[in-house]
N, C-alpha and C positions, 0 to 999 in steps of 0.2 A: 425431645428427639436427640439421640446420640449419633454423632458423625464419626465414622471410622476414617482416620487421617490418611491411611494408605490408599484410599480411593479418591481423595480430594484433589490432589495435584496431578497435572499432566493431561495427556490426550489418550483416548482409547485407540486401539489398533484400527478399528473401523473408521474413526475420524481421520487418521493418518492416511489410510488407503483411499478415502474419498478425495482428500486434498491432492494426493499423488495422481489419481485418475483425472482430476480436473486439469492439473498442470500438463499431463500427457496429452489430453485432448486439445488444449490451447496450443501447445507446441506443434502438434500434427497439423492443425488448421493453418497456423502461421507458415510452416515450412511448405505446405502444399500451395499456398497463395504465392509465396516467393518463387517457387519453381515455375508456376504458371506465368507469373510476371516476367521472369527471365526468358521463358520460351517465346512470349509475345515480342519481347525486345529483340531476340535473335531473329525471329521471322521478319520483323520490320527492317532490321539491318541487312538481311539477305536480299530483300526486295530492293532496297536502296542501292546495294552493291551491283545487282544485275542491271538496273536502270543506268547507273553510272558507267558501267563497262560499255553498254550499248551506245550511250551518248558520246563517250570518249572515242569510240571506234568511228562513229559518224563524223565527229569533229576532226579526227586525223585525216579522213578522206577529203573532207571539205577544205581543210587547210592545205591540202596537196603536199603533205610532208615528204612524200616520195613521188615518183612518176606513176604510181599504181594506186589501186583502191584497196580498201580494207573491208573485212567482213567478220561476222560472228557465227560460229557453229554452236548450236545448242544441243548438248547431250543431256542424259537423264539427271546428272547431278553436277554438271560443270558447263562453263562457257569457254570457248577457245577463240581468241582473236587471231586472225590470220591475214596475211598480205596477199593480194591478188584477187582474181575473180573466180577461183575455184579452191575449195577447201581440200588441202592435202595433209592427211594425218601425219605423214613422215617429215614434213617441213620443219626444220630446226628453228625457224623464226616464229613459229606459233607460240602464243602465250596462253596457257590454260589456267583458268580460275576455277577452283573447286568451291562448290557451295554445299558444305557438309550438312547432312540432316534434311536437306530439301530435295524435292523432286521437281524437275523442270520438264515442261512439255510445250513444244512449239506447234502452232497450227497456222502455217503461212499459206497465202493464196496460191503459191506454186507447188505446194505439197512437200516442200523440203524442210529441213531443220537449219537451213543456212540463210543468213541475212547479209547481203553484200550491198555496200553503199556506193553510189555513183560519184565519181570525182566531180568536184566543184559544186554540184547541186546538193549532194547528200541524200538523194532519193534512194530508198531501199529497193532491192531487187524484188521484194514481195511485201505485201501488207499482211497483217494478221495479229495473232495474240500469242503471248507466252504465259502459260499458267505456272505459277510457283506454288507448290504444295508443301505444307508443313504437317507431316503425319501426326506428330505429338499433339498438335492443337486441333487436328482434323479440320484444317482450313486451307483455302486456296486464294491467292491473289492473282489477278489477271492484269498483264501489261499489254496495252494495245499499241501496235506500230502503225502509224498513219502513212498516207501516200507520200508526204513531203519528208518523211523520216522522223517526224515528231512522235514523241512517246507520251502516252497517258497512263 
């Protein structure tokens, strides 16, 4: 059997294309997994931020930092911490915290989107839940506000 040396060395075009296709598939799977992991971490961080803002607002009221009480207004993608017993959108002392990429929805016992804490006791004006949705993951986390102002 005689071997032609010009076909002996190297790879064929089909072999190279198969290797490139396998690498492309591996890269696609890896990037997709990393993006999903990042989205999960962003969602967890956002839930932690919302809980922290509500707890800090309650603590400010209980500690009697001023002679008034504090509350939280829940909008569709932000929380606003305000001073007093009524939310006033034009008050310059309001602090708004944006929660990008998330959808917030409050279902309180008084039908409002406002949670006001009572001075010294920290009891909320209403009990209920706050749903935090993350559309990219098609998931929702529910935070429950209890009668004593405790959060689950």
